All heavy atoms as an XYZ file, in Angstrom:
1026
protein
N      98.229    105.801     79.180
C      97.205    105.068     79.889
C      96.151    104.682     78.876
O      95.634    105.533     78.150
C      96.581    105.911     81.025
C      95.485    105.142     81.725
C      97.643    106.354     82.011
N      95.849    103.388     78.808
C      94.837    102.896     77.885
C      93.768    102.175     78.690
O      94.062    101.192     79.372
C      95.441    101.929     76.839
C      94.360    101.366     75.937
C      96.528    102.619     76.029
N      92.542    102.710     78.629
C      91.411    102.052     79.279
C      90.529    101.446     78.209
O      90.249    102.083     77.194
C      90.589    103.059     80.104
C      91.268    103.497     81.358
C      91.854    104.755     81.436
C      91.347    102.660     82.452
C      92.498    105.164     82.584
C      91.996    103.054     83.602
C      92.570    104.313     83.668
N      90.115    100.206     78.452
C      89.220     99.516     77.527
C      88.060     98.943     78.322
O      88.099     98.886     79.553
C      89.953     98.366     76.810
O      90.344     97.394     77.783
C      91.175     98.861     76.053
N      87.019     98.509     77.619
C      85.866     97.909     78.286
C      86.272     96.632     79.020
O      85.715     96.299     80.062
C      84.752     97.620     77.272
N      87.257     95.920     78.476
C      87.772     94.717     79.127
C      88.900     95.147     80.057
O      89.974     95.515     79.591
C      88.299     93.700     78.111
C      87.281     93.223     77.106
C      87.082     94.205     75.951
O      88.031     94.922     75.596
O      85.964     94.282     75.434
N      88.655     95.093     81.360
C      89.626     95.603     82.332
C      91.000     94.953     82.210
O      92.018     95.598     82.408
C      89.096     95.442     83.750
C      87.881     96.293     84.105
C      87.431     96.001     85.530
C      88.179     97.771     83.932
N      91.038     93.667     81.860
C      92.324     92.982     81.752
C      93.156     93.481     80.580
O      94.365     93.234     80.515
C      92.136     91.457     81.679
C      91.371     90.959     80.479
C      89.843     91.002     80.643
O      89.341     91.349     81.720
O      89.158     90.698     79.658
N      92.546     94.214     79.649
C      93.267     94.758     78.500
C      93.767     96.186     78.720
O      94.422     96.751     77.858
C      92.376     94.736     77.256
O      92.041     93.402     76.934
N      93.444     96.778     79.860
C      93.915     98.133     80.166
C      95.418     98.106     80.421
O      95.954     97.091     80.860
C      93.212     98.681     81.404
S      91.438     98.868     81.211
N      96.069     99.215     80.140
C      97.502     99.276     80.431
C      97.875    100.680     80.904
O      97.244    101.668     80.546
C      98.324     98.895     79.202
O      98.120     99.817     78.160
N      98.903    100.710     81.731
C      99.425    101.967     82.259
C     100.933    101.936     82.091
O     101.588    100.960     82.446
C      99.067    102.132     83.750
C      97.547    102.156     83.930
C      99.709    103.385     84.329
C      97.096    102.118     85.379
N     101.472    102.996     81.547
C     102.917    103.145     81.386
C     103.207    104.627     81.603
O     103.037    105.435     80.690
C     103.351    102.686     79.999
C     104.858    102.697     79.824
O     105.572    103.252     80.698
O     105.331    102.159     78.811
N     103.592    104.975     82.816
C     103.755    106.368     83.193
C     105.188    106.617     83.656
O     105.703    105.885     84.507
C     102.773    106.754     84.328
C     102.974    108.193     84.755
C     101.338    106.514     83.894
N     105.802    107.641     83.096
C     107.113    108.107     83.548
C     106.918    109.511     84.103
O     106.339    110.361     83.428
C     108.124    108.113     82.399
O     108.235    106.784     81.876
C     109.488    108.594     82.873
N     107.360    109.719     85.345
C     107.167    111.006     86.013
C     108.515    111.600     86.381
O     109.376    110.897     86.899
C     106.357    110.806     87.301
C     105.013    110.147     87.087
S     104.331    109.449     88.627
C     105.299    107.950     88.772
N     108.696    112.899     86.156
C     109.942    113.531     86.589
C     110.007    113.620     88.117
O     109.036    114.023     88.758
C     109.895    114.925     85.967
C     108.550    115.100     85.387
C     107.827    113.801     85.439
N     111.117    113.208     88.689
C     111.301    113.283     90.141
C     111.133    114.720     90.615
O     110.559    114.974     91.679
C     112.693    112.727     90.535
C     113.007    112.997     91.995
C     112.766    111.239     90.243
N     111.573    115.684     89.810
C     111.487    117.093     90.195
C     110.046    117.571     90.366
O     109.810    118.612     90.972
C     112.214    117.955     89.176
N     109.053    116.811     89.851
C     107.649    117.208     90.000
C     107.080    116.842     91.370
O     105.996    117.287     91.735
C     106.787    116.586     88.900
O     106.700    115.180     89.085
N     107.812    116.038     92.130
C     107.388    115.642     93.468
C     107.281    116.862     94.372
O     108.142    117.742     94.338
C     108.415    114.671     94.061
C     108.217    114.247     95.502
C     107.146    113.174     95.576
C     109.513    113.730     96.075
N     106.224    116.929     95.177
C     106.117    118.031     96.121
C     105.565    117.556     97.457
O     104.705    116.691     97.508
C     105.251    119.194     95.579
O     105.257    120.252     96.542
C     103.832    118.773     95.319
N     106.122    118.135     98.506
C     105.604    117.940     99.864
C     104.963    119.236    100.345
O     104.585    119.345    101.498
C     106.740    117.551    100.837
O     107.655    118.648    100.928
C     107.448    116.291    100.401
N     104.903    120.220     99.453
C     104.366    121.555     99.738
C     105.234    122.321    100.738
O     104.766    123.187    101.440
C     102.897    121.499    100.165
C     102.052    120.841     99.107
C     101.635    119.517     99.241
C     101.730    121.522     97.941
C     100.888    118.904     98.246
C     100.987    120.912     96.945
C     100.567    119.608     97.104
O      99.842    119.000     96.113
N     106.534    121.958    100.780
C     107.520    122.675    101.581
C     108.771    122.761    100.698
O     109.486    121.771    100.523
C     107.811    121.908    102.878
C     108.875    122.560    103.729
O     109.918    122.979    103.237
N     108.629    122.618    105.020
N     109.046    123.935    100.140
C     110.104    124.067     99.134
C     111.492    123.695     99.653
O     112.292    123.108     98.923
C     110.116    125.473     98.536
O     110.356    126.430     99.541
N     111.806    124.023    100.910
C     113.127    123.660    101.445
C     113.249    122.140    101.566
O     114.292    121.569    101.216
C     113.361    124.335    102.797
C     113.596    125.822    102.643
S     113.970    126.790    104.130
C     114.161    125.672    105.443
N     112.204    121.479    102.033
C     112.231    120.018    102.142
C     112.289    119.403    100.742
O     113.045    118.456    100.506
C     111.009    119.524    102.915
C     110.973    118.009    103.044
C     109.852    117.490    103.925
N     108.598    118.166    103.683
C     107.769    118.549    104.654
N     108.059    118.328    105.912
N     106.638    119.157    104.360
N     111.492    119.929     99.810
C     111.488    119.400     98.446
C     112.881    119.472     97.828
O     113.331    118.528     97.176
C     110.491    120.156     97.571
C     109.041    119.874     97.950
O     108.796    118.958     98.748
O     108.169    120.587     97.435
N     113.579    120.583     98.029
C     114.934    120.737     97.496
C     115.867    119.690     98.106
O     116.667    119.072     97.396
C     115.451    122.143     97.783
C     116.785    122.418     97.147
C     117.254    123.850     97.368
O     116.420    124.769     97.405
O     118.481    124.023     97.507
N     115.774    119.468     99.413
C     116.616    118.473    100.078
C     116.320    117.064     99.556
O     117.228    116.244     99.400
C     116.429    118.538    101.597
C     117.320    117.596    102.338
N     117.016    117.138    103.588
C     118.500    117.002    102.020
C     117.966    116.311    103.996
N     118.861    116.214    103.065
N     115.061    116.772     99.254
C     114.694    115.442     98.756
C     115.330    115.112     97.409
O     115.481    113.953     97.059
C     113.174    115.307     98.655
C     112.427    115.208     99.974
C     110.927    115.220     99.736
C     112.850    113.980    100.763
N     115.733    116.134     96.652
C     116.368    115.902     95.353
C     117.834    115.487     95.490
O     118.435    114.990     94.544
C     116.273    117.151     94.468
C     114.849    117.557     94.109
S     113.915    116.268     93.272
C     112.552    116.039     94.407
N     118.422    115.636     96.678
C     119.838    115.332     96.916
C     120.093    113.820     96.890
O     119.177    113.001     96.920
C     120.275    115.925     98.259
N     121.370    113.455     96.894
C     121.773    112.047     96.747
C     121.355    111.165     97.912
O     121.240    109.946     97.750
C     123.278    111.946     96.531
O     123.975    112.468     97.648
N     121.103    111.723     99.102
C     120.698    110.873    100.221
C     119.216    110.499    100.171
O     118.763    109.674    100.966
C     121.061    111.506    101.574
C     120.577    112.921    101.748
O     120.356    113.618    100.743
O     120.428    113.342    102.905
N     118.469    111.082     99.230
C     117.065    110.699     99.047
C     116.829    110.249     97.603
O     117.143    109.125     97.251
C     116.117    111.837     99.457
C     116.065    112.019    100.954
C     116.772    113.041    101.579
C     115.342    111.146    101.753
C     116.744    113.190    102.956
C     115.301    111.293    103.132
C     116.005    112.316    103.722
O     115.985    112.458    105.078
N     116.303    111.122     96.748
C     115.924    110.714     95.390
C     117.046    110.825     94.365
O     116.908    110.313     93.262
C     114.708    111.512     94.909
C     113.467    111.167     95.657
C     112.880    112.083     96.507
C     112.887    109.918     95.550
C     111.733    111.775     97.215
C     111.743    109.582     96.248
C     111.163    110.519     97.087
N     118.143    111.464     94.700
C     119.284    111.613     93.794
C     118.801    111.943     92.378
O     119.097    111.236     91.404
C     120.125    110.342     93.800
C     121.527    110.579     93.343
N     122.509    109.666     93.572
C     122.114    111.586     92.666
C     123.647    110.104     93.063
N     123.411    111.284     92.505
N     118.065    113.042     92.294
C     117.398    113.457     91.065
C     118.368    113.604     89.893
O     118.015    113.301     88.752
C     116.646    114.775     91.321
C     115.739    115.193     90.190
C     116.346    116.250     89.314
O     117.334    116.895     89.724
O     115.848    116.432     88.188
N     119.594    114.013     90.162
C     120.573    114.176     89.082
C     120.883    112.838     88.401
O     120.986    112.751     87.188
C     121.858    114.794     89.641
C     122.865    115.159     88.572
C     124.076    115.859     89.170
O     123.894    116.905     89.823
O     125.191    115.338     88.986
N     121.011    111.773     89.178
C     121.324    110.450     88.628
C     120.073    109.688     88.200
O     120.097    108.938     87.228
C     122.094    109.631     89.678
C     122.558    108.288     89.165
C     123.431    107.575     90.177
C     123.909    106.234     89.642
N     124.724    105.516     90.616
N     118.959    109.853     88.928
C     117.709    109.138     88.659
C     116.580    110.159     88.475
O     115.793    110.402     89.388
C     117.367    108.194     89.813
C     118.447    107.187     90.116
C     119.276    107.345     91.221
C     118.633    106.083     89.292
C     120.270    106.415     91.503
C     119.628    105.156     89.572
C     120.439    105.326     90.680
O     121.417    104.408     90.957
N     116.481    110.796     87.313
C     115.554    111.915     87.137
C     114.074    111.535     87.003
O     113.221    112.422     86.993
C     116.052    112.578     85.853
C     116.719    111.476     85.097
C     117.320    110.573     86.149
N     113.762    110.229     86.913
C     112.359    109.846     86.741
C     111.961    108.687     87.651
O     112.797    107.890     88.096
C     112.064    109.419     85.285
O     112.891    108.302     84.947
C     112.290    110.554     84.307
N     110.646    108.622     87.913
C     109.984    107.457     88.492
C     109.229    106.807     87.335
O     108.849    107.487     86.385
C     108.910    107.842     89.522
C     109.370    108.656     90.681
C     108.805    109.908     90.928
C     110.301    108.178     91.575
C     109.177    110.664     92.022
C     110.680    108.926     92.683
C     110.121    110.167     92.900
N     108.946    105.516     87.433
C     108.177    104.852     86.378
C     107.224    103.841     87.001
O     107.598    103.131     87.928
C     109.115    104.167     85.392
C     108.408    103.586     84.181
C     109.414    103.209     83.121
C     108.764    102.648     81.896
N     108.177    103.635     81.024
N     105.999    103.809     86.482
C     105.019    102.804     86.892
C     104.444    102.166     85.639
O     104.012    102.857     84.715
C     103.893    103.420     87.730
C     102.861    102.413     88.161
C     103.172    101.448     89.108
C     101.598    102.417     87.609
C     102.236    100.503     89.497
C     100.652    101.478     87.996
C     100.969    100.517     88.941
N     104.457    100.823     85.623
C     103.916    100.062     84.501
C     102.985     98.997     85.047
O     103.328     98.307     86.011
C     105.029     99.379     83.713
C     106.017    100.340     83.090
C     107.207     99.608     82.487
O     108.068     99.144     83.263
O     107.249     99.505     81.244
N     101.799     98.869     84.425
C     100.837     97.850     84.840
C     100.057     97.372     83.625
O      99.800     98.128     82.697
C      99.888     98.407     85.891
N      99.679     96.116     83.664
C      98.825     95.526     82.636
C      97.568     95.029     83.322
O      97.630     94.202     84.224
C      99.535     94.361     81.930
C     100.727     94.760     81.098
C     100.349     95.574     79.869
O      99.255     95.380     79.328
O     101.165     96.427     79.481
N      96.430     95.542     82.910
C      95.145     95.109     83.438
C      94.762     95.829     84.720
O      95.617     96.316     85.463
N      93.472     95.930     84.921
C      92.911     96.520     86.134
C      91.962     95.513     86.752
O      91.395     94.672     86.065
C      92.126     97.801     85.817
C      92.902     98.978     85.269
C      91.937    100.098     84.882
C      93.903     99.489     86.284
N      91.762     95.628     88.063
C      90.803     94.793     88.780
C      89.802     95.730     89.434
O      90.193     96.686     90.105
C      91.513     93.930     89.855
C      90.514     93.144     90.670
C      92.544     93.018     89.206
N      88.508     95.476     89.231
C      87.462     96.286     89.852
C      87.440     95.997     91.339
O      87.492     94.851     91.769
C      86.108     95.941     89.219
C      84.943     96.702     89.776
C      84.824     98.043     89.116
C      83.523     98.724     89.524
N      83.706    100.063     89.983
N      87.407     97.079     92.139
C      87.308     96.927     93.598
C      86.420     98.052     94.128
O      86.807     99.223     94.088
C      88.681     96.990     94.264
C      88.594     96.782     95.769
C      89.950     96.813     96.436
O      90.571     95.733     96.530
O      90.376     97.905     96.860
N      85.233     97.696     94.610
C      84.299     98.705     95.107
C      83.947     99.686     94.011
O      83.580     99.290     92.906
N      84.112    100.979     94.289
C      83.817    101.996     93.281
C      85.079    102.454     92.546
O      85.083    103.481     91.893
C      83.101    103.192     93.903
C      83.954    103.928     94.928
O      85.019    103.398     95.318
O      83.569    105.039     95.342
N      86.132    101.653     92.630
C      87.384    102.002     91.980
C      88.042    100.806     91.333
O      87.401     99.790     91.064
N      89.338    100.928     91.109
C      90.116     99.900     90.424
C      91.473     99.747     91.099
O      91.975    100.674     91.720
C      90.337    100.299     88.955
C      89.051    100.560     88.235
C      88.512    101.845     88.191
C      88.352     99.530     87.620
C      87.309    102.091     87.544
C      87.154     99.769     86.979
C      86.632    101.055     86.946
O      85.450    101.285     86.314
N      92.061     98.578     90.921
C      93.418     98.310     91.386
C      94.281     98.022     90.164
O      93.928     97.185     89.337
C      93.478     97.093     92.343
C      92.603     97.291     93.559
C      94.922     96.785     92.732
C      93.099     98.306     94.545
N      95.405     98.715     90.075
C      96.404     98.443     89.048
C      97.594     97.805     89.750
O      98.206     98.424     90.613
C      96.821     99.730     88.348
N      97.885     96.560     89.407
C      99.042     95.869     89.971
C     100.160     95.935     88.937
O     100.008     95.448     87.823
C      98.705     94.415     90.287
C      97.672     94.273     91.380
C      97.361     92.820     91.667
C      96.303     92.733     92.756
N      96.004     91.350     93.120
N     101.258     96.572     89.346
C     102.332     96.757     88.386
C     103.693     96.808     89.028
O     103.907     96.295     90.129
N     104.605     97.463     88.338
C     105.991     97.597     88.774
C     106.330     99.077     88.862
O     106.081     99.837     87.924
C     106.938     96.912     87.774
O     106.558     95.546     87.647
C     108.373     97.003     88.233
N     106.910     99.463     90.001
C     107.342    100.842     90.212
C     108.858    100.860     90.228
O     109.489    100.034     90.898
C     106.786    101.363     91.545
C     107.117    102.799     91.806
C     106.525    103.813     91.074
C     108.029    103.144     92.790
C     106.829    105.146     91.312
C     108.328    104.472     93.053
C     107.726    105.478     92.307
N     109.441    101.795     89.477
C     110.900    101.927     89.397
C     111.322    103.253     90.008
O     110.769    104.302     89.675
C     111.362    101.892     87.947
O     110.943    100.707     87.318
N     112.301    103.174     90.919
C     112.835    104.359     91.578
C     114.264    104.050     92.018
O     114.538    102.942     92.498
C     111.969    104.716     92.794
C     112.443    105.916     93.579
S     111.281    106.417     94.881
C     111.634    105.197     96.150
N     115.144    104.996     91.858
C     116.546    104.854     92.285
C     117.203    103.598     91.715
O     118.022    102.957     92.360
C     116.644    104.850     93.815
C     116.211    106.133     94.510
C     116.086    105.917     96.009
C     117.203    107.246     94.220
N     116.824    103.228     90.494
C     117.410    102.070     89.838
C     116.855    100.738     90.301
O     117.323     99.695     89.865
N     115.868    100.739     91.184
C     115.233     99.518     91.690
C     113.829     99.382     91.127
O     113.124    100.384     90.952
C     115.138     99.553     93.218
C     116.467     99.618     93.933
C     117.224     98.307     93.893
O     116.583     97.236     93.788
O     118.461     98.348     93.963
N     113.398     98.153     90.859
C     112.035     97.867     90.401
C     111.372     96.944     91.409
O     111.938     95.896     91.753
C     112.047     97.175     89.035
C     112.506     98.043     87.913
C     112.435     97.275     86.600
C     112.833     98.171     85.448
N     112.656     97.492     84.159
N     110.187     97.338     91.872
C     109.456     96.545     92.865
C     107.974     96.508     92.489
O     107.450     97.461     91.904
C     109.585     97.162     94.266
C     111.007     97.364     94.749
C     111.645     96.074     95.126
C     113.071     96.337     95.621
N     113.841     95.161     95.720
N     107.270     95.427     92.875
C     105.817     95.387     92.649
C     105.125     96.470     93.469
O     105.560     96.791     94.579
C     105.406     94.004     93.156
C     106.641     93.269     93.486
C     107.777     94.228     93.525
N     104.054     97.031     92.894
C     103.301     98.068     93.583
C     101.847     98.011     93.128
O     101.579     97.848     91.933
C     103.883     99.450     93.273
C     103.254    100.629     94.005
C     103.614    100.594     95.490
C     103.713    101.944     93.395
N     100.937     98.121     94.092
C      99.510     98.231     93.791
C      99.100     99.686     93.915
O      99.439    100.346     94.897
C      98.674     97.409     94.776
C      98.662     95.953     94.490
C      97.645     95.199     95.337
O      96.786     95.833     96.004
O      97.700     93.966     95.338
N      98.372    100.163     92.931
C      97.869    101.530     92.926
C      96.349    101.468     92.856
O      95.791    100.759     92.010
C      98.434    102.332     91.736
C      97.790    103.701     91.643
C      99.947    102.455     91.850
N      95.687    102.190     93.761
C      94.228    102.283     93.733
C      93.848    103.504     92.910
O      94.401    104.582     93.102
C      93.667    102.418     95.149
C      93.889    101.186     95.989
C      93.306    101.359     97.376
C      93.580    100.114     98.210
N      93.016    100.226     99.555
N      92.899    103.320     91.995
C      92.438    104.400     91.132
C      90.928    104.544     91.248
O      90.211    103.547     91.371
C      92.786    104.105     89.669
C      94.257    104.016     89.314
C      94.439    103.448     87.922
C      94.908    105.375     89.422
N      90.471    105.775     91.194
C      89.035    106.036     91.209
C      88.745    107.095     90.151
O      89.386    108.151     90.130
C      88.583    106.528     92.579
C      87.101    106.757     92.652
C      86.677    107.126     94.058
C      85.175    107.339     94.085
N      84.716    107.675     95.421
N      87.793    106.807     89.271
C      87.380    107.767     88.264
C      86.489    108.798     88.940
O      85.427    108.470     89.463
C      86.618    107.073     87.134
C      86.095    107.981     86.032
C      87.243    108.665     85.293
C      85.233    107.182     85.057
N      86.947    110.050     88.962
C      86.165    111.118     89.576
C      85.118    111.658     88.628
O      84.079    112.140     89.066
C      87.077    112.252     90.040
C      88.104    111.887     91.109
C      88.936    113.101     91.472
C      87.430    111.329     92.344
N      85.394    111.588     87.346
C      84.424    112.067     86.379
C      85.062    112.391     85.050
O      86.269    112.341     84.884
N      84.191    112.726     84.102
C      84.611    113.125     82.772
C      83.992    114.484     82.509
O      82.812    114.693     82.776
C      84.164    112.102     81.704
C      84.547    112.554     80.316
C      84.744    110.724     82.000
N      84.794    115.416     82.036
C      84.286    116.758     81.780
C      85.110    117.452     80.727
O      85.902    116.826     80.021
N      84.922    118.763     80.614
C      85.659    119.550     79.651
C      86.523    120.575     80.339
O      86.123    121.171     81.336
C      84.689    120.270     78.710
C      84.591    119.598     77.373
C      83.809    120.398     76.350
O      84.247    121.521     76.031
O      82.795    119.879     75.901
N      87.735    120.747     79.823
C      88.652    121.764     80.327
C      89.348    122.376     79.123
O      89.977    121.658     78.346
C      89.676    121.145     81.288
C      90.641    122.158     81.862
C      91.595    121.504     82.841
C      92.558    122.545     83.393
N      93.532    121.941     84.285
N      89.232    123.667     78.980
C      89.843    124.390     77.859
C      89.454    123.786     76.512
O      90.264    123.683     75.595
C      91.370    124.420     77.994
C      91.833    125.079     79.274
O      91.163    126.039     79.719
O      92.861    124.638     79.835
N      88.205    123.338     76.392
C      87.700    122.790     75.143
C      88.049    121.338     74.887
O      87.630    120.768     73.887
N      88.819    120.720     75.768
C      89.189    119.308     75.614
C      88.406    118.458     76.606
O      88.204    118.856     77.748
C      90.683    119.101     75.884
C      91.571    119.736     74.833
O      91.168    119.765     73.657
O      92.667    120.199     75.201
N      87.994    117.268     76.162
C      87.327    116.333     77.060
C      88.386    115.635     77.900
O      89.383    115.146     77.381
C      86.492    115.338     76.272
C      85.309    116.014     75.627
C      84.442    115.042     74.896
C      83.251    115.756     74.494
N      82.606    115.938     73.457
N      88.176    115.617     79.210
C      89.148    115.039     80.143
C      88.470    114.018     81.043
O      87.347    114.221     81.484
C      89.750    116.118     81.052
C      90.447    117.250     80.341
C      91.830    116.848     79.940
C      92.552    118.050     79.334
N      93.835    117.694     78.822
N      89.173    112.947     81.324
C      88.780    112.005     82.371
C      89.705    112.290     83.545
O      90.919    112.400     83.378
C      88.955    110.564     81.893
N      89.125    112.438     84.729
C      89.912    112.761     85.911
C      89.874    111.567     86.859
O      88.807    111.083     87.232
C      89.379    114.028     86.618
C      90.205    114.337     87.855
C      89.390    115.211     85.656
N      91.062    111.090     87.223
C      91.194    109.976     88.151
C      91.989    110.425     89.367
O      92.855    111.292     89.266
C      91.940    108.802     87.498
C      91.235    108.159     86.333
C      92.027    108.390     85.082
C      91.045    106.697     86.590
N      91.683    109.818     90.483
C      92.424    110.050     91.710
C      93.073    108.730     92.070
O      92.474    107.663     91.938
C      91.468    110.518     92.810
C      92.148    110.823     94.104
C      92.879    111.928     94.397
C      92.151    110.015     95.275
N      93.342    111.859     95.684
C      92.902    110.683     96.250
C      91.587    108.778     95.597
C      93.118    110.164     97.515
C      91.801    108.265     96.860
C      92.560    108.972     97.802
N      94.330    108.781     92.513
C      95.046    107.557     92.850
C      95.738    107.653     94.187
O      96.027    108.744     94.687
N      95.989    106.482     94.766
C      96.693    106.419     96.042
C      97.466    105.104     96.128
O      97.087    104.095     95.530
C      95.712    106.552     97.231
O      96.452    106.593     98.445
C      94.724    105.420     97.276
N      98.556    105.144     96.864
C      99.342    103.942     97.127
C     100.305    104.246     98.263
O     100.295    105.343     98.821
C     100.110    103.501     95.879
O     100.659    102.209     96.068
N     101.123    103.268     98.589
C     102.175    103.469     99.580
C     103.321    102.533     99.265
O     103.153    101.505     98.613
C     101.668    103.267    101.009
C     101.312    101.875    101.386
C     100.947    101.732    102.859
O     101.051    100.644    103.361
N     100.528    102.766    103.545
N     104.518    102.936     99.701
C     105.688    102.086     99.506
C     106.646    102.262    100.671
O     106.575    103.232    101.419
C     106.378    102.388     98.169
C     106.848    103.806     97.883
C     108.199    104.095     98.507
C     106.916    104.011     96.390
N     107.515    101.286    100.810
C     108.573    101.331    101.815
C     109.828    101.843    101.107
O     110.415    101.154    100.275
C     108.810     99.935    102.389
C     109.892     99.894    103.447
O     110.708    100.845    103.531
O     109.938     98.899    104.178
N     110.223    103.070    101.412
C     111.333    103.711    100.713
C     112.648    102.968    100.907
O     113.546    103.044    100.059
C     111.449    105.180    101.131
C     111.731    105.382    102.576
C     111.656    106.862    102.985
N     112.250    107.024    104.289
C     113.557    107.110    104.510
N     114.390    107.090    103.522
N     114.014    107.237    105.731
N     112.793    102.193    102.003
C     114.039    101.464    102.236
C     114.218    100.323    101.229
O     115.342     99.903    100.977
C     114.117    100.905    103.672
O     113.086     99.946    103.867
C     114.012    102.031    104.690
N     113.117     99.838    100.638
C     113.226     98.784     99.616
C     113.855     99.300     98.323
O     114.238     98.525     97.469
C     111.857     98.184     99.318
C     111.300     97.376    100.446
C     109.983     96.720    100.067
O     109.402     96.986     99.021
N     109.507     95.840    100.932
N     113.946    100.608     98.197
C     114.545    101.223     97.011
C     115.936    101.775     97.299
O     116.492    102.501     96.497
C     113.620    102.326     96.482
C     112.311    101.764     95.985
C     111.253    101.571     96.861
C     112.140    101.396     94.659
C     110.054    101.033     96.417
C     110.955    100.856     94.210
C     109.912    100.676     95.095
O     108.727    100.136     94.660
N     116.491    101.453     98.470
C     117.858    101.827     98.783
C     118.036    103.028     99.692
O     119.157    103.398    100.008
N     116.954    103.645    100.135
C     117.091    104.774    101.060
C     117.347    104.246    102.465
O     116.880    103.171    102.832
C     115.824    105.626    101.055
C     115.631    106.417     99.806
S     114.210    107.530     99.993
C     114.036    108.117     98.329
N     118.093    105.005    103.226
C     118.414    104.623    104.601
C     117.163    104.680    105.479
O     116.364    105.599    105.358
C     119.481    105.561    105.178
C     120.843    105.416    104.524
C     121.465    104.052    104.744
O     121.372    103.519    105.870
O     122.042    103.515    103.779
N     117.005    103.701    106.391
C     115.866    103.738    107.319
C     115.977    104.939    108.263
O     117.077    105.394    108.569
C     115.979    102.435    108.099
C     117.160    101.704    107.590
C     117.851    102.532    106.567
N     114.821    105.426    108.696
C     114.809    106.556    109.624
C     113.563    106.500    110.493
O     112.442    106.569    109.983
C     114.832    107.881    108.859
O     114.628    108.954    109.750
N     113.768    106.374    111.805
C     112.647    106.415    112.741
C     112.068    107.824    112.802
O     110.878    108.011    113.056
C     113.099    105.967    114.126
N     112.893    108.821    112.542
C     112.458    110.215    112.616
C     111.460    110.569    111.509
O     110.430    111.171    111.775
C     113.669    111.143    112.528
C     113.329    112.611    112.609
C     114.578    113.458    112.526
C     114.223    114.935    112.505
N     115.401    115.767    112.334
N     111.773    110.192    110.262
C     110.879    110.554    109.161
C     109.984    109.408    108.710
O     109.039    109.618    107.970
C     111.661    111.111    107.954
C     112.605    110.065    107.385
C     112.374    112.383    108.317
C     113.265    110.470    106.089
N     110.274    108.199    109.156
C     109.465    107.037    108.777
C     109.937    106.424    107.475
O     110.610    107.061    106.673
N     109.566    105.187    107.285
C     109.994    104.452    106.103
C     108.862    104.199    105.115
O     109.101    104.031    103.933
C     110.638    103.129    106.512
C     111.861    103.355    107.373
O     112.618    104.296    107.156
N     112.055    102.525    108.376
N     107.628    104.151    105.616
C     106.471    103.941    104.751
C     105.992    105.302    104.270
O     105.731    106.203    105.060
C     105.333    103.202    105.495
C     105.836    101.873    106.070
C     104.136    102.999    104.571
C     106.369    100.892    105.039
N     105.871    105.433    102.958
C     105.457    106.694    102.349
C     104.107    106.487    101.676
O     103.960    105.627    100.797
C     106.491    107.167    101.303
C     106.027    108.449    100.638
C     107.858    107.331    101.937
N     103.096    107.239    102.113
C     101.789    107.251    101.466
C     101.803    108.367    100.436
O     102.333    109.451    100.697
C     100.678    107.539    102.486
C     100.546    106.426    103.516
O     100.468    105.256    103.116
O     100.528    106.747    104.712
N     101.223    108.108     99.268
C     101.152    109.185     98.288
C      99.823    109.161     97.554
O      99.185    108.118     97.431
C     102.330    109.159     97.310
C     102.507    107.881     96.540
C     101.964    107.735     95.283
C     103.252    106.836     97.079
C     102.141    106.564     94.568
C     103.442    105.664     96.371
C     102.877    105.529     95.110
N      99.412    110.339     97.132
C      98.192    110.505     96.358
C      98.521    111.335     95.122
O      99.503    112.074     95.103
C      97.093    111.230     97.169
O      97.579    112.506     97.555
C      96.701    110.431     98.402
N      97.698    111.195     94.113
C      97.916    111.949     92.881
C      96.606    112.057     92.115
O      95.660    111.308     92.343
C      98.995    111.286     92.020
C      98.723    109.831     91.725
C      98.037    109.455     90.589
C      99.155    108.843     92.598
C      97.782    108.111     90.328
C      98.911    107.506     92.346
C      98.220    107.140     91.207
N      96.575    113.034     91.231
C      95.437    113.221     90.338
C      95.944    113.107     88.918
O      97.028    113.600     88.588
C      94.809    114.597     90.548
C      93.615    114.838     89.658
C      93.006    116.204     89.871
O      92.481    116.448     90.971
O      93.064    117.024     88.935
N      95.154    112.461     88.081
C      95.504    112.296     86.683
C      94.395    112.921     85.844
O      93.214    112.641     86.079
C      95.617    110.796     86.297
C      96.600    110.075     87.201
C      95.986    110.639     84.834
C      96.541    108.569     87.069
N      94.766    113.756     84.902
C      93.814    114.289     83.933
C      94.225    113.760     82.574
O      95.301    114.081     82.059
C      93.821    115.812     83.944
C      93.299    116.385     85.234
C      93.190    117.892     85.186
O      93.219    118.510     84.126
N      93.065    118.493     86.356
N      93.360    112.931     82.000
C      93.653    112.287     80.718
C      92.764    112.859     79.629
O      91.579    113.132     79.879
C      93.389    110.787     80.806
C      94.180    110.009     81.858
C      93.640    108.597     81.966
C      95.648    109.993     81.507
N      93.321    113.016     78.447
C      92.469    113.343     77.300
C      91.527    112.170     77.104
O      91.948    111.011     77.121
C      93.293    113.584     76.045
C      94.081    114.866     76.119
O      93.715    115.797     76.823
N      95.199    114.909     75.420
N      90.259    112.457     76.952
C      89.239    111.414     76.855
C      88.724    111.384     75.429
O      88.264    112.393     74.917
C      88.098    111.719     77.838
C      87.123    110.600     77.977
N      86.124    110.378     77.075
C      87.003    109.648     78.931
C      85.414    109.333     77.461
N      85.927    108.871     78.564
N      88.823    110.236     74.790
C      88.316    110.078     73.440
C      87.007    109.305     73.496
O      86.930    108.264     74.141
C      89.330    109.335     72.577
C      90.623    110.099     72.413
C      91.659    109.336     71.591
O      91.280    108.397     70.878
O      92.838    109.697     71.685
N      85.997    109.825     72.843
C      84.682    109.166     72.832
C      84.484    108.408     71.550
O      84.990    108.714     70.527
C      83.562    110.207     72.982
C      83.591    110.866     74.340
C      84.267    112.052     74.544
C      82.940    110.285     75.398
C      84.283    112.654     75.781
C      82.958    110.886     76.651
C      83.627    112.063     76.840
């Protein structure tokens, strides 16, 4: 993640292990790794790439591409800088993010029982260079 004073020059290139996903229910999390959902064995990572940020209210919008299950789709991610501080002697910038996607666009079967639109939130702790 590269943040610059010129928002259009910022870039995000994040690869996340599918196994890091949590719903805070270990039995459900284990089932989500199977081939009928995330097929973690075949597709072990998610990827988000974006160029530039747009200021919106007290946060930012990153418009990019999200890759999952071998599919790439446009995705907007909202980011908010929570603050800059120190943790274990390192300066950190902490951001909170949120977005949503339709899991059926990535090849998962539709389900009225569990829903197709998935909202997700995440926290990012970045090393902050002054």
